[in-house]
VEXDREN-2710 file (C-alpha; in Angstrom, 1 decimal):
% VEXDREN-2710
k/r/px/py/pz
1/UNK/-47.3/61.5/21.3
2/UNK/-47.9/59.4/24.4
3/UNK/-44.8/57.9/25.9
4/UNK/-45.2/57.3/29.6
5/UNK/-46.0/53.9/31.1
6/UNK/-49.4/54.9/32.5
7/UNK/-49.8/51.9/34.7
8/UNK/-46.5/52.0/36.5
9/UNK/-47.7/54.2/39.3
10/UNK/-50.9/52.3/39.8
11/UNK/-49.3/48.9/39.9
12/UNK/-46.1/49.8/41.8
13/UNK/-44.0/47.9/39.4
14/UNK/-40.8/49.6/40.1
15/UNK/-40.9/48.8/43.8
16/UNK/-41.8/45.2/43.1
17/UNK/-39.1/44.4/40.6
18/UNK/-37.2/42.2/43.0
19/UNK/-40.3/40.2/43.7
20/UNK/-40.6/38.8/40.1
21/UNK/-40.5/35.1/40.3
22/UNK/-38.8/33.3/37.4
23/UNK/-40.7/30.3/36.0
24/UNK/-39.4/27.3/34.2
25/UNK/-41.8/28.0/31.3
26/UNK/-41.2/31.3/29.6
27/UNK/-43.7/34.1/29.4
28/UNK/-44.6/34.4/25.7
29/UNK/-45.6/37.5/23.8
30/UNK/-46.4/37.4/20.1
31/UNK/-46.3/40.9/18.6
32/UNK/-48.3/40.6/15.4
33/UNK/-47.8/43.9/13.5
34/UNK/-50.4/44.9/11.0
35/UNK/-49.3/45.3/7.4
36/UNK/-45.6/45.7/8.0
37/UNK/-43.3/44.9/5.1
38/UNK/-39.9/43.3/5.5
39/UNK/-38.3/46.6/4.4
40/UNK/-40.0/48.6/7.1
41/UNK/-37.3/47.7/9.7
42/UNK/-33.8/49.1/9.6
43/UNK/-32.4/45.8/10.7
44/UNK/-33.6/44.5/7.3
45/UNK/-33.5/47.5/5.0
46/UNK/-30.7/49.8/3.7
47/UNK/-31.5/52.6/6.0
48/UNK/-34.3/54.5/4.3
49/UNK/-36.2/54.5/7.7
50/UNK/-34.8/53.8/11.1
51/UNK/-36.4/51.6/13.9
52/UNK/-33.8/51.6/16.7
53/UNK/-35.9/49.9/19.3
54/UNK/-37.0/47.0/17.1
55/UNK/-33.4/46.7/15.9
56/UNK/-32.4/46.5/19.6
57/UNK/-34.8/43.6/20.0
58/UNK/-33.2/41.9/17.0
59/UNK/-29.8/42.4/18.5
60/UNK/-31.0/40.7/21.7
61/UNK/-32.2/37.6/19.8
62/UNK/-32.4/35.9/16.4
63/UNK/-33.5/37.4/13.1
64/UNK/-34.9/35.2/10.3
65/UNK/-34.7/36.0/6.7
66/UNK/-37.0/33.3/5.4
67/UNK/-40.1/33.5/7.5
68/UNK/-43.5/33.3/5.8
69/UNK/-47.0/34.3/6.8
70/UNK/-49.8/31.9/5.9
71/UNK/-51.7/34.5/3.9
72/UNK/-51.1/37.9/2.3
73/UNK/-54.0/39.5/4.2
74/UNK/-55.2/39.9/7.8
75/UNK/-57.9/37.4/8.8
76/UNK/-56.5/34.2/7.2
77/UNK/-53.0/35.1/8.3
78/UNK/-54.2/35.3/11.9
79/UNK/-56.1/32.0/11.6
80/UNK/-52.9/30.3/10.3
81/UNK/-50.8/31.5/13.2
82/UNK/-53.5/30.7/15.8
83/UNK/-54.4/27.2/14.6
84/UNK/-51.2/25.8/13.1
85/UNK/-53.1/25.1/10.0
86/UNK/-53.3/26.8/6.6
87/UNK/-56.3/29.1/6.9
88/UNK/-58.1/27.6/3.9
89/UNK/-58.5/24.5/6.1
90/UNK/-60.8/26.6/8.3
91/UNK/-62.7/28.3/5.5
92/UNK/-61.1/31.7/6.0
93/UNK/-59.7/33.0/2.7
94/UNK/-59.5/36.8/2.9
95/UNK/-60.2/39.6/5.4
96/UNK/-63.4/39.0/7.3
97/UNK/-66.0/41.6/6.1
98/UNK/-69.8/41.8/6.2
99/UNK/-71.8/38.7/5.6
100/UNK/-72.5/39.3/1.9
101/UNK/-68.8/39.9/1.2
102/UNK/-67.8/36.8/3.1
103/UNK/-70.3/34.7/1.1
104/UNK/-69.0/36.2/-2.2
105/UNK/-65.4/35.2/-1.2
106/UNK/-66.6/31.7/-0.2
107/UNK/-65.7/32.0/3.4
108/UNK/-67.2/31.7/6.9
109/UNK/-68.0/34.7/9.0
110/UNK/-65.7/33.7/11.8
111/UNK/-63.2/31.0/12.9
112/UNK/-64.9/28.0/14.4
113/UNK/-64.6/27.6/18.1
114/UNK/-63.7/23.9/17.6
115/UNK/-60.4/25.1/16.1
116/UNK/-57.2/24.2/18.0
117/UNK/-55.4/27.3/19.2
118/UNK/-52.1/28.2/20.9
119/UNK/-53.9/29.7/23.8
120/UNK/-56.0/26.6/24.5
121/UNK/-53.0/24.4/24.5
122/UNK/-50.9/26.7/26.7
123/UNK/-53.7/27.0/29.2
124/UNK/-53.6/23.2/29.6
125/UNK/-50.0/23.6/31.0
126/UNK/-50.7/26.4/33.4
127/UNK/-50.5/29.6/31.3
128/UNK/-52.5/32.7/31.9
129/UNK/-53.6/34.0/28.5
130/UNK/-54.6/37.4/27.1
131/UNK/-55.4/38.8/23.7
132/UNK/-54.7/42.5/23.3
133/UNK/-55.4/44.3/20.1
134/UNK/-56.8/43.5/16.7
135/UNK/-58.7/40.2/16.5
136/UNK/-60.2/40.0/13.0
137/UNK/-61.1/36.3/13.2
138/UNK/-64.8/37.1/13.6
139/UNK/-67.0/40.0/14.6
140/UNK/-67.6/43.6/13.4
141/UNK/-69.7/45.0/10.6
142/UNK/-72.9/43.0/10.5
143/UNK/-71.5/39.8/12.0
144/UNK/-73.1/40.1/15.4
145/UNK/-73.1/36.4/16.3
146/UNK/-69.3/35.9/16.3
147/UNK/-68.1/33.8/19.3
148/UNK/-66.5/35.6/22.2
149/UNK/-62.7/35.6/22.4
150/UNK/-62.5/33.5/25.7
151/UNK/-63.9/30.6/23.7
152/UNK/-60.6/30.4/21.9
153/UNK/-58.6/30.0/25.1
154/UNK/-58.1/33.6/26.4
155/UNK/-58.6/34.5/30.0
156/UNK/-58.7/38.3/29.2
157/UNK/-59.0/40.3/26.1
158/UNK/-59.1/43.8/24.7
159/UNK/-60.1/44.2/21.1
160/UNK/-61.1/46.6/18.4
161/UNK/-64.2/46.9/16.1
162/UNK/-62.9/43.9/14.1
163/UNK/-63.8/41.6/17.0
164/UNK/-66.6/40.7/19.3
165/UNK/-67.2/43.0/22.3
166/UNK/-64.8/45.8/21.2
167/UNK/-63.3/48.1/23.9
168/UNK/-65.5/51.2/24.1
169/UNK/-62.4/53.4/24.6
170/UNK/-61.3/52.7/21.0
171/UNK/-64.8/52.1/19.5
172/UNK/-66.8/55.3/19.6
173/UNK/-68.5/54.6/16.3
174/UNK/-69.5/51.6/14.3
175/UNK/-66.2/51.4/12.5
176/UNK/-62.6/50.5/12.9
177/UNK/-61.6/53.9/14.3
178/UNK/-63.1/57.4/14.9
179/UNK/-62.0/60.9/15.8
180/UNK/-64.4/60.5/18.8
181/UNK/-62.5/57.5/20.2
182/UNK/-61.3/58.2/23.8
183/UNK/-57.9/56.6/22.8
184/UNK/-56.9/58.5/19.7
185/UNK/-55.5/56.8/16.6
186/UNK/-51.9/57.6/17.3
187/UNK/-52.1/56.4/20.9
188/UNK/-53.6/53.0/20.2
189/UNK/-50.3/51.0/20.3
190/UNK/-49.3/52.8/23.5
191/UNK/-52.7/51.8/25.0
192/UNK/-52.2/48.1/23.9
193/UNK/-48.7/48.2/25.4
194/UNK/-50.2/49.5/28.7
195/UNK/-52.7/46.8/28.8
196/UNK/-50.1/44.1/28.0
197/UNK/-47.9/45.3/30.9
198/UNK/-50.8/45.5/33.2
199/UNK/-51.8/41.9/32.5
200/UNK/-48.2/40.7/32.9
201/UNK/-47.8/42.6/36.2
202/UNK/-50.9/40.8/37.6
203/UNK/-49.8/37.4/36.4
204/UNK/-46.0/37.4/36.4
205/UNK/-45.6/34.7/39.0
206/UNK/-47.1/32.1/36.6
207/UNK/-46.3/31.7/32.9
208/UNK/-48.2/34.1/30.7
209/UNK/-49.1/34.1/27.0
210/UNK/-50.1/37.3/25.3
211/UNK/-51.2/38.1/21.8
212/UNK/-50.2/41.7/21.3
213/UNK/-51.7/42.5/18.0
214/UNK/-51.6/46.3/17.3
215/UNK/-53.4/48.2/14.5
216/UNK/-50.2/49.7/13.3
217/UNK/-48.8/49.7/10.6
218/UNK/-52.2/49.6/8.8
219/UNK/-53.4/52.7/7.1
220/UNK/-54.7/55.3/7.8
221/UNK/-51.5/56.8/9.1
222/UNK/-52.5/59.7/11.4
223/UNK/-49.6/60.8/13.5
224/UNK/-51.6/63.6/15.3
225/UNK/-54.9/65.4/15.3
226/UNK/-54.2/67.9/12.5
227/UNK/-54.0/65.0/10.0
228/UNK/-57.6/63.8/10.6
229/UNK/-58.9/66.2/8.0
230/UNK/-56.0/65.8/5.5
231/UNK/-57.1/62.5/3.9
232/UNK/-54.5/62.7/1.2
233/UNK/-51.8/62.4/3.8
234/UNK/-53.2/59.1/5.3
235/UNK/-51.1/57.0/2.8
236/UNK/-48.2/59.4/2.4
237/UNK/-44.6/58.4/3.1
238/UNK/-44.2/61.3/5.6
239/UNK/-47.1/60.1/7.7
240/UNK/-45.9/56.5/7.5
241/UNK/-42.5/57.4/8.8
242/UNK/-44.0/59.4/11.7
243/UNK/-46.3/56.5/12.7
244/UNK/-43.5/54.0/12.4
245/UNK/-41.3/56.0/14.7
246/UNK/-44.0/56.1/17.3
247/UNK/-44.7/52.4/16.9
248/UNK/-41.0/51.7/17.3
249/UNK/-41.0/53.8/20.4
250/UNK/-43.8/51.8/21.9
251/UNK/-42.1/48.5/21.2
252/UNK/-39.1/49.9/23.1
253/UNK/-41.4/50.9/26.0
254/UNK/-42.8/47.4/26.1
255/UNK/-39.3/45.9/26.4
256/UNK/-38.4/48.4/29.1
257/UNK/-41.6/47.5/31.0
258/UNK/-40.6/43.8/30.9
259/UNK/-37.2/44.8/32.4
260/UNK/-39.0/46.8/35.2
261/UNK/-41.2/43.8/35.9
262/UNK/-38.1/41.7/36.3
263/UNK/-39.3/39.1/33.7
264/UNK/-37.3/40.1/30.6
265/UNK/-34.8/37.2/30.9
266/UNK/-37.5/34.6/30.8
267/UNK/-39.8/36.2/28.3
268/UNK/-39.9/34.8/24.8
269/UNK/-40.8/37.6/22.4
270/UNK/-41.8/37.0/18.8
271/UNK/-42.0/40.0/16.6
272/UNK/-43.4/39.7/13.1
273/UNK/-46.2/40.9/10.7
274/UNK/-49.5/39.5/9.5
275/UNK/-48.9/40.2/5.8
276/UNK/-47.0/42.5/3.4
277/UNK/-47.1/46.2/3.1
278/UNK/-49.5/48.4/1.0
279/UNK/-48.7/50.9/-0.3
280/UNK/-45.1/49.8/-0.9
281/UNK/-43.6/53.2/-2.0
282/UNK/-42.0/51.6/-5.1
283/UNK/-41.2/48.4/-3.3
284/UNK/-38.9/49.9/-0.6
285/UNK/-41.3/48.7/2.1
286/UNK/-41.0/45.1/0.8
287/UNK/-37.3/45.2/0.4
288/UNK/-37.4/45.3/-3.4
289/UNK/-39.5/42.1/-3.6
290/UNK/-42.3/41.6/-6.2
291/UNK/-45.8/41.9/-4.7
292/UNK/-47.4/43.4/-1.7
293/UNK/-50.3/42.8/0.6
294/UNK/-53.0/40.8/-1.3
295/UNK/-50.4/39.1/-3.5
296/UNK/-48.7/35.7/-3.3
297/UNK/-45.4/37.0/-4.6
298/UNK/-42.7/37.4/-1.9
299/UNK/-43.7/41.0/-1.0
300/UNK/-47.0/39.7/0.3
301/UNK/-45.8/36.7/2.3
302/UNK/-42.1/37.0/3.2
303/UNK/-42.2/38.8/6.5
304/UNK/-39.7/40.2/9.1
305/UNK/-39.3/37.8/12.0
306/UNK/-37.4/38.3/15.3
307/UNK/-37.4/36.0/18.3
308/UNK/-35.8/36.9/21.6
309/UNK/-35.5/34.9/24.8
310/UNK/-32.4/36.1/26.7
311/UNK/-32.3/33.0/28.9
312/UNK/-32.0/30.6/26.0
313/UNK/-31.4/32.3/22.6
314/UNK/-28.0/33.7/21.7
315/UNK/-28.1/37.4/20.9
316/UNK/-27.3/39.1/17.6
317/UNK/-27.6/36.1/15.3
318/UNK/-29.3/35.8/11.8
319/UNK/-30.8/32.6/10.5
320/UNK/-30.5/32.6/6.7
321/UNK/-31.1/28.9/6.0
322/UNK/-34.3/27.7/7.8
323/UNK/-37.7/28.4/6.2
324/UNK/-40.4/29.0/8.9
325/UNK/-44.1/29.6/8.3
326/UNK/-46.6/31.1/10.7
327/UNK/-48.3/27.7/11.0
328/UNK/-45.0/26.4/12.6
329/UNK/-45.3/28.7/15.6
330/UNK/-48.0/26.6/17.4
331/UNK/-46.2/23.2/17.3
332/UNK/-42.9/25.0/18.1
333/UNK/-44.3/26.7/21.2
334/UNK/-45.8/23.4/22.3
335/UNK/-42.3/21.8/22.0
336/UNK/-40.7/24.6/24.0
337/UNK/-43.4/24.6/26.8
338/UNK/-44.4/21.0/27.0
339/UNK/-47.9/21.8/25.8
340/UNK/-49.7/19.5/23.3
341/UNK/-51.6/20.2/20.1
342/UNK/-55.1/18.6/20.2
343/UNK/-55.4/15.3/18.4
344/UNK/-57.7/14.8/15.4
345/UNK/-56.4/17.6/13.1
346/UNK/-54.1/17.5/10.1
347/UNK/-51.7/20.3/11.1
348/UNK/-49.9/22.2/8.4
349/UNK/-47.1/23.3/10.6
350/UNK/-44.1/21.5/12.0
351/UNK/-41.9/21.8/15.0
352/UNK/-39.2/24.3/14.1
353/UNK/-38.1/25.0/17.7
354/UNK/-34.5/24.0/17.2
355/UNK/-34.1/26.7/14.6
356/UNK/-36.2/29.2/16.5
357/UNK/-34.1/28.7/19.6
358/UNK/-30.9/29.1/17.6
359/UNK/-29.8/25.5/18.3
360/UNK/-29.4/24.6/14.6
361/UNK/-30.9/25.2/11.2
362/UNK/-33.7/23.0/10.2
363/UNK/-34.9/21.7/6.8
364/UNK/-38.6/21.7/6.7
365/UNK/-40.4/18.5/5.7
366/UNK/-43.8/20.0/4.7
367/UNK/-44.6/22.1/1.7
368/UNK/-45.9/25.6/2.3
369/UNK/-49.2/26.4/0.4
370/UNK/-51.2/29.5/-0.1
371/UNK/-54.7/30.3/-1.4
372/UNK/-55.7/33.9/-2.1
373/UNK/-57.8/35.5/-4.8
374/UNK/-60.0/32.7/-6.0
375/UNK/-62.7/34.8/-7.7
376/UNK/-63.5/38.3/-8.8
377/UNK/-64.6/39.5/-5.4
378/UNK/-61.0/39.5/-4.0
379/UNK/-58.9/42.6/-4.0
380/UNK/-55.7/42.8/-6.1
381/UNK/-52.7/45.1/-6.1
382/UNK/-53.1/48.1/-8.4
383/UNK/-50.2/47.2/-10.7
384/UNK/-50.6/44.1/-12.8
385/UNK/-47.0/43.1/-12.3
386/UNK/-47.7/42.4/-8.6
387/UNK/-51.0/40.5/-9.2
388/UNK/-50.3/36.8/-8.6
389/UNK/-52.1/33.6/-9.5
390/UNK/-54.4/32.6/-6.6
391/UNK/-52.5/29.4/-5.5
392/UNK/-48.8/29.0/-4.5
393/UNK/-46.6/26.3/-3.1
394/UNK/-43.1/26.4/-1.8
395/UNK/-40.8/23.4/-1.7
396/UNK/-37.2/23.9/-0.9
397/UNK/-35.8/26.7/-3.0
398/UNK/-38.6/26.5/-5.5
399/UNK/-41.9/28.4/-5.4
400/UNK/-44.7/27.7/-7.9
401/UNK/-47.7/29.9/-8.6
402/UNK/-50.8/28.8/-10.5
403/UNK/-54.5/29.2/-10.8
404/UNK/-56.9/26.4/-10.0
405/UNK/-57.9/26.2/-13.7
406/UNK/-54.2/25.5/-14.5
407/UNK/-53.5/28.9/-16.0
408/UNK/-50.9/31.4/-14.8
409/UNK/-48.1/28.9/-14.2
410/UNK/-44.9/30.4/-12.8
411/UNK/-41.9/28.8/-11.1
412/UNK/-39.1/30.7/-9.4
413/UNK/-35.9/29.6/-7.6
414/UNK/-36.3/31.9/-4.6
415/UNK/-32.8/31.4/-3.4
416/UNK/-31.3/32.6/-6.7
417/UNK/-34.2/35.0/-7.6
418/UNK/-35.8/36.3/-4.5
419/UNK/-37.5/39.1/-6.4
420/UNK/-39.2/36.6/-8.7
421/UNK/-38.0/38.2/-12.0
422/UNK/-37.4/35.0/-14.1
423/UNK/-40.1/32.4/-14.7
424/UNK/-38.3/29.1/-15.1
425/UNK/-41.3/26.8/-15.4
426/UNK/-40.3/25.6/-18.9
427/UNK/-37.0/24.2/-17.5
428/UNK/-38.6/22.0/-14.8
429/UNK/-41.8/20.4/-16.4
430/UNK/-41.8/17.4/-14.0
431/UNK/-41.5/19.5/-10.9
432/UNK/-44.2/21.9/-12.2
433/UNK/-46.5/19.0/-12.8
434/UNK/-46.0/17.6/-9.4
435/UNK/-46.3/20.8/-7.5
436/UNK/-49.3/22.0/-9.5
437/UNK/-51.2/18.8/-9.0
438/UNK/-50.6/18.9/-5.2
439/UNK/-51.6/22.5/-4.6
440/UNK/-54.7/22.3/-6.9
441/UNK/-55.9/19.1/-5.4
442/UNK/-55.4/20.6/-1.9
443/UNK/-57.4/23.7/-2.9
444/UNK/-60.4/21.7/-4.3
445/UNK/-60.4/19.4/-1.3
446/UNK/-60.5/22.3/1.1
447/UNK/-63.3/24.1/-0.7
448/UNK/-65.4/21.4/0.9
449/UNK/-64.2/22.4/4.3
450/UNK/-67.6/23.3/5.7
451/UNK/-68.6/19.7/6.5
452/UNK/-65.3/18.9/8.0
453/UNK/-65.6/21.9/10.4
454/UNK/-69.3/21.1/11.2
455/UNK/-68.2/17.5/12.0
456/UNK/-65.9/18.9/14.7
457/UNK/-68.7/20.9/16.2
458/UNK/-67.7/24.4/14.9
END
């Protein structure tokens, strides 16, 4: 396992610690873990697996119990976070695949460059920007015309096969990973941490924004070379725990690196996941919730979320009232930094910065809506109990699931029934009618998204 900070000697960070210049605007790092369930962290679970470094990050900031991703699968989740809009608004509905599969799932091959992004807005107020890690918003497989990452607002980038211009050190073959990669599977997160610290060391005197989007905790779980040939172990609990321990170690190393650079106090770190876990090991990885990755039940969309900014956020608190969605991050960061979201878009998110900074709980004004699984080409969880209808909407404590043909109606009071065990749709016919109409109308309107995007020049 790789543990040293390889760049420290080259960059002389230790000797330059005193030279770090604090800025009024915080440095911002979004750690977007891949396929991590809310039960994967010991600061959320009952102790079946331990994550001391990520727990330490939580103890240094604020932990949310009601944070939601904008999709239960990779690509649309990343689009929602990036644009501040539900991913269906941009015609991305499931993981971006080859052209034929994308067409079958009624989605584009990549995110339009006309889309508003966090990076573009932060650049306008003086931020240096970098994307480091998995992209998965265009490129890879047979999609060879995906726009380059700088067109979305990034000064520098390092990415994988699931993006344009992948880093050759981690892309020896025409696939996501290979035994022949110069950076081995179990060292990828360490490599991304190295690149993140290197970028920050070169730009620390101005505010920086970094997407640190690792491949972990996505399968296959390969803790070391001897597991390459043991394919049965790639989804085993034993391998998962080993990979998680290494991942936790690297997050700790990142935070140590920020301290050594002298920028930890003024660095706002967000730690979360793109979507739920799979496999769930009998739901322990999703904290006992129903569903998983590729499901709109809570196990697929209710994510761990930690935010830390020592200069402004009180340490060791838990927010158990406010509901935050990934689409809220963009407007909230704009509020914190003084950046602006571009005009002319109907944003799905809202400014939740008061809650994110621990100032006070906020009651969201906008409904949360999801669209996943609209036809037979979409993947589903193996067990029927975890297979959801393809639309969902959350308003207050109530979450409704339904198909666009009005079948599969379910209503849950998430506050009282977080594991979605008791369908109470028959008790609230008026609410069901109102929520069903809204989410179905939204879905059919956004299926016509192509012309809207083309009109914006995407």
